N, C-alpha and C positions, 0 to 999 in steps of 0.2 A: 481569576483562576490561576493558581500558582503552579508552575512547572516543577518537575522533580529536579533536584540538584541543590548545591549550596548557595548559588547566587540567587538573588531575588528576581527571578524572571516570571513575568505574568503573561498569561494567554488571553488575548482579546481578539475580537473579530477583525480588527484592522491589521493584524499580523498574518491573516490568511490570504496571501496574495499570489500564491502559486497555482496555476490551473492544473487540475488533476483529472485525467480521464478514468472513468469507471468502466471496467470491462467485465461483462457477464459471460460465464461459460455457456456455450450453446452446442447441442449435438447436431451435426449435419451428416447426411448420407455420403459415404466415401466412394460410391460407384462400384464397389465390390461386394455389396450386400451387408456391409457393416456401417459403423458410425465413427466419426472423428469429432473430438471436442475442439472447437474453436472459440475465440473470445470476441464478442460483439460489443462495441462501444455503446453504452446506454445513457451516457451523459457526461458532463464536465462539472466538477465542483471546485471550490476554492479551498486551499489548505496551506499549511506550513510544512515544508519539507526540510528535515534535519538529517544529513548524512551522518552515519555513526562510524563507518570504517569499512575496510575491505580486507580480504585475505586471499592468498594463493596457496595452493597445496598440490602435491603430486600424488595422484590416486591412480593406481593401475596404469602406470606409464603415461598418464595424461595430466596436464596442468588444469586444475580446477580453480575458478575464480568466483568469489562470493562477495557481494556488496550488500550492506544492510543500512537501513535508515528508519527514522520515525516520522510519521505524518500525523498532523493534528487537523481535524475537520470538525464542522458543526455537527451536532448530534442527530438530527432526523435523517439519517442515511441508513438504508436497509441493505446491508451487504453481509457476507460471511467469508470464511477462509477460502472458498472455492473461487471467488472473484479475483481479479488482478487490477492493479492500478498502473496507469501510464503517466509518467512524469518526465518531461523533457525528451520525449521520443523513446524512452526506455520502459519496458514492461517489468513490473515487480510483482512477485507473489506475496500474499498476505500470510504472515506468521501468526499474529494475534491481534485482537480488537478489544480495547478496554474503554469503558465509560469512565472518563476522568472524574474522580472523586464522587462517582455515582450521582452526579447532579443533572444528568440528561442535558448537558450543554455542549460538550465536546467529546470526540472520540480520539483516542490515541491508537494508531495502527502501526504495528511493527511489520516492516516489509523487507524483502531480500530478493536478489536476482542471482 
């Protein structure tokens, strides 16, 4: 499976060596008659984490920091954009999930925090 880019990089199961926690959104009662969404760890998978970059900006007199990355994992993973991934103790939100080359082997997940 070839990765995007000009260099001949190939994706294989041996490159998926980073432990990645999968966090599922869960509604819990907040004690005041309402609900709060928290994230529960539903398992750990192995993947390849590739940081893409980060940026800082000034919005409404506050400094905003955004970091983005790409994660590659094996295909039979049932998640959507409401889940979060935990990598190295940091939680990332999911931007998009793509089936690489529509071969049902690997998923490419764009994440940010």
